[in-house]
PABALO-759053 format. One line per 3 residues: for each residue y, x, z of C-alpha. Coordinates in steps of 0.05 Angstrom, whole numbers. Last residue first. Layout:
BEGIN
Y,X,Z ~ ...
***
This chain:
BEGIN
-400,571,-267 ~ -421,533,-205 ~ -437,597,-166
-365,621,-178 ~ -335,567,-135 ~ -289,514,-166
-224,518,-126 ~ -183,552,-181 ~ -192,489,-221
-211,471,-292 ~ -229,398,-296 ~ -303,385,-300
-362,375,-347 ~ -432,398,-329 ~ -493,400,-375
-568,408,-372 ~ -581,387,-300 ~ -655,376,-284
-657,332,-223 ~ -680,336,-151 ~ -638,390,-116
-580,400,-163 ~ -535,345,-136 ~ -537,376,-66
-495,435,-93 ~ -431,393,-86 ~ -429,400,-10
-354,390,-3 ~ -320,439,43 ~ -291,438,114
-262,506,137 ~ -197,477,162 ~ -232,427,206
-229,353,185 ~ -179,310,223 ~ -194,252,176
-256,265,136 ~ -249,297,66 ~ -283,249,19
-349,264,-15 ~ -375,218,-69 ~ -445,226,-96
-493,224,-154 ~ -464,161,-183 ~ -501,131,-242
-496,122,-316 ~ -555,107,-363 ~ -543,143,-429
-615,129,-453 ~ -650,196,-461 ~ -594,238,-433
-587,207,-364 ~ -514,205,-345 ~ -489,230,-278
-426,221,-236 ~ -401,269,-184 ~ -340,253,-142
-296,296,-98 ~ -243,275,-48 ~ -186,322,-29
-168,390,0 ~ -233,429,6 ~ -276,434,-57
-233,387,-98 ~ -247,330,-145 ~ -274,311,-212
-344,324,-239 ~ -384,295,-296 ~ -457,312,-297
-510,313,-351 ~ -580,290,-337 ~ -653,306,-352
-698,265,-308 ~ -742,306,-261 ~ -732,261,-201
-722,190,-224 ~ -662,148,-247 ~ -683,75,-245
-719,39,-302 ~ -695,-32,-284 ~ -642,-40,-230
-589,-59,-281 ~ -514,-64,-269 ~ -473,-78,-332
-443,-142,-303 ~ -407,-100,-250 ~ -371,-63,-305
-347,-127,-338 ~ -323,-153,-271 ~ -287,-87,-257
-252,-90,-324 ~ -267,-40,-380 ~ -243,28,-402
-178,17,-365 ~ -111,16,-401 ~ -100,-58,-385
-90,-44,-312 ~ -128,-90,-265 ~ -99,-153,-237
-82,-183,-169 ~ -34,-239,-186 ~ 40,-241,-168
55,-283,-231 ~ 110,-238,-258 ~ 92,-170,-230
17,-172,-229 ~ -1,-221,-284 ~ 55,-196,-329
30,-125,-319 ~ -41,-146,-337 ~ -14,-178,-401
10,-110,-424 ~ 84,-102,-440 ~ 107,-84,-510
82,-152,-533 ~ 145,-189,-515 ~ 137,-259,-544
107,-307,-494 ~ 118,-266,-431 ~ 190,-250,-448
206,-321,-468 ~ 178,-348,-403 ~ 218,-297,-363
282,-318,-397 ~ 269,-392,-384 ~ 249,-379,-311
312,-339,-297 ~ 302,-332,-221 ~ 363,-355,-181
325,-415,-153 ~ 279,-370,-112 ~ 247,-432,-81
177,-415,-106 ~ 177,-356,-153 ~ 102,-358,-163
97,-433,-173 ~ 156,-436,-221 ~ 126,-377,-259
58,-411,-263 ~ 88,-475,-290 ~ 128,-438,-343
67,-398,-366 ~ 23,-461,-369 ~ 76,-499,-410
87,-440,-457 ~ 13,-427,-470 ~ 8,-355,-494
-15,-331,-424 ~ -71,-382,-425 ~ -128,-332,-431
-98,-293,-373 ~ -114,-352,-328 ~ -55,-384,-292
-40,-404,-221 ~ 22,-366,-198 ~ 11,-330,-133
44,-338,-64 ~ 26,-288,-10 ~ 33,-283,66
-15,-242,108 ~ -7,-247,184 ~ -54,-197,216
-103,-221,270 ~ -123,-280,226 ~ -197,-261,222
-194,-249,147 ~ -130,-208,155 ~ -160,-163,208
-224,-161,166 ~ -185,-121,116 ~ -188,-138,42
-113,-150,36 ~ -98,-89,79 ~ -141,-42,38
-113,-71,-26 ~ -41,-60,-5 ~ -58,10,19
-81,26,-52 ~ -152,33,-76 ~ -127,41,-148
-178,-1,-186 ~ -157,-66,-153 ~ -86,-60,-182
-40,-90,-130 ~ 4,-152,-128 ~ 73,-133,-104
80,-106,-35 ~ 114,-112,32 ~ 89,-83,98
110,-99,169 ~ 99,-61,234 ~ 100,-76,308
118,-47,376 ~ 119,-99,432 ~ 110,-56,494
35,-68,493 ~ 37,-46,420 ~ 58,25,442
1,69,417 ~ -14,21,360 ~ 52,39,327
33,112,321 ~ -35,93,293 ~ -2,49,241
44,105,219 ~ -13,155,215 ~ -60,107,179
-5,90,128 ~ 7,164,115 ~ -67,175,103
-69,117,54 ~ -5,138,18 ~ -21,212,5
10,211,-64 ~ -55,215,-104 ~ -92,173,-53
-50,110,-64 ~ 12,79,-34 ~ 43,45,-95
15,-23,-75 ~ 49,-8,-9 ~ 117,-28,-37
153,-22,30 ~ 126,1,97 ~ 174,-18,153
160,8,224 ~ 184,-18,290 ~ 183,12,361
166,80,333 ~ 131,130,379 ~ 117,192,337
52,230,352 ~ 31,247,281 ~ 87,249,229
82,325,220 ~ 8,318,202 ~ 18,310,128
90,299,106 ~ 92,232,72 ~ 161,203,83
198,175,142 ~ 266,143,137 ~ 315,131,194
340,77,240 ~ 356,106,308 ~ 351,104,383
371,147,442 ~ 442,139,467 ~ 485,196,440
548,156,448 ~ 557,151,373 ~ 493,111,368
446,119,308 ~ 438,101,235 ~ 406,156,192
404,177,119 ~ 474,166,94 ~ 504,160,163
525,99,203 ~ 545,122,272 ~ 545,57,311
586,41,372 ~ 549,-23,389 ~ 609,-69,387
646,-29,334 ~ 591,-27,282 ~ 565,-96,302
630,-130,283 ~ 617,-108,211 ~ 655,-52,176
588,-20,155 ~ 528,-57,184 ~ 503,-100,126
519,-48,73 ~ 487,7,114 ~ 423,-33,120
423,-49,45 ~ 433,24,28 ~ 376,43,75
329,-7,41 ~ 347,18,-29 ~ 344,91,-10
274,88,21 ~ 238,105,-44 ~ 282,167,-49
247,194,12 ~ 178,195,-21 ~ 113,163,2
152,112,41 ~ 162,90,113 ~ 226,62,142
224,78,216 ~ 259,41,272 ~ 261,75,340
294,27,389 ~ 290,55,460 ~ 305,-2,508
287,-55,456 ~ 335,-113,465 ~ 317,-175,505
294,-245,487 ~ 292,-310,526 ~ 236,-360,514
250,-434,528 ~ 221,-468,589 ~ 286,-505,605
301,-460,664 ~ 293,-399,621 ~ 228,-365,602
226,-289,607 ~ 240,-223,570 ~ 206,-226,502
228,-172,453 ~ 275,-181,394 ~ 342,-186,430
379,-150,373 ~ 402,-79,360 ~ 348,-38,326
295,-92,316 ~ 348,-140,290 ~ 375,-86,244
306,-69,216 ~ 291,-142,205 ~ 355,-151,166
339,-91,122 ~ 268,-117,110 ~ 296,-184,88
347,-150,43 ~ 290,-110,11 ~ 244,-170,2
291,-205,-46 ~ 248,-268,-52 ~ 245,-261,-127
169,-265,-128 ~ 136,-299,-69 ~ 109,-261,-9
62,-201,-17 ~ 62,-193,59 ~ 29,-150,111
55,-175,178 ~ 36,-140,242 ~ 47,-163,313
3,-224,302 ~ -13,-281,349 ~ 39,-251,396
31,-242,471 ~ 79,-264,526
***
């Protein structure tokens, strides 16, 4: 029996209490009859337990998994399941006292040490925080790749997230924009409040959008949230859009919004060989991505010279070819962050 989708990235509705849901899913995947076995005499599906349940809670830092693990321990401690299954409920791992293989435990970003695991179920929580600076995208690829090795046996993963900032290139954004979601191979569930940022001072519009975003989360304090959005100016409107209305929104501390930046595009008077330019540089020679942006001196036209990203499984001696920017243009200035990795021939 195949599944329409073994993977479920979800932004869900606000106030849903995603962590208890993830905790319950982890317990079901660890102990419950969560894999298809056969159809009974009435034609109904019958489940079976996972023979070797390896449940992983993925995060970019171990303390990010504490809330989910605490919820799992709270559900299992002194419950009938603890005695029936002979569980050893530790602070950072749940396993069987008998020594039977299987566990629920956290996994955090640790480079290549996570490669080759065989989880039967993987939780990835708050993936809007999984960005390049904390190794989130590479970690996500490793966890997903490990799951994909055993999908025929039923292995699966689930992500939860709040609305992401489209300027951060987070794992949440990559999943949302994935063709796997567009084609329906991954189940993506999200409920957003319908409101334009220009109407964020309109009490009726704010209240209606909150009711929409929180759905049937009847415990949400809609009145209190409405007051906060209308009168608390210590929080940027972009934050309200993301975390109160569940809308994808850019950070308010950006130079300009993506739509404003895109509107600046002009194909007239292109950058030509021999133009005098200055260069802005940020990146790494070996360990990370590097970007070079240029500005033409006579009219301040901005352009991208190049972006070099370290390939996955790159050899240890891989380096960014930053010298290619000097080939066709007259560079009269270079600005960069001080780094021990900058080679002497760029000084």
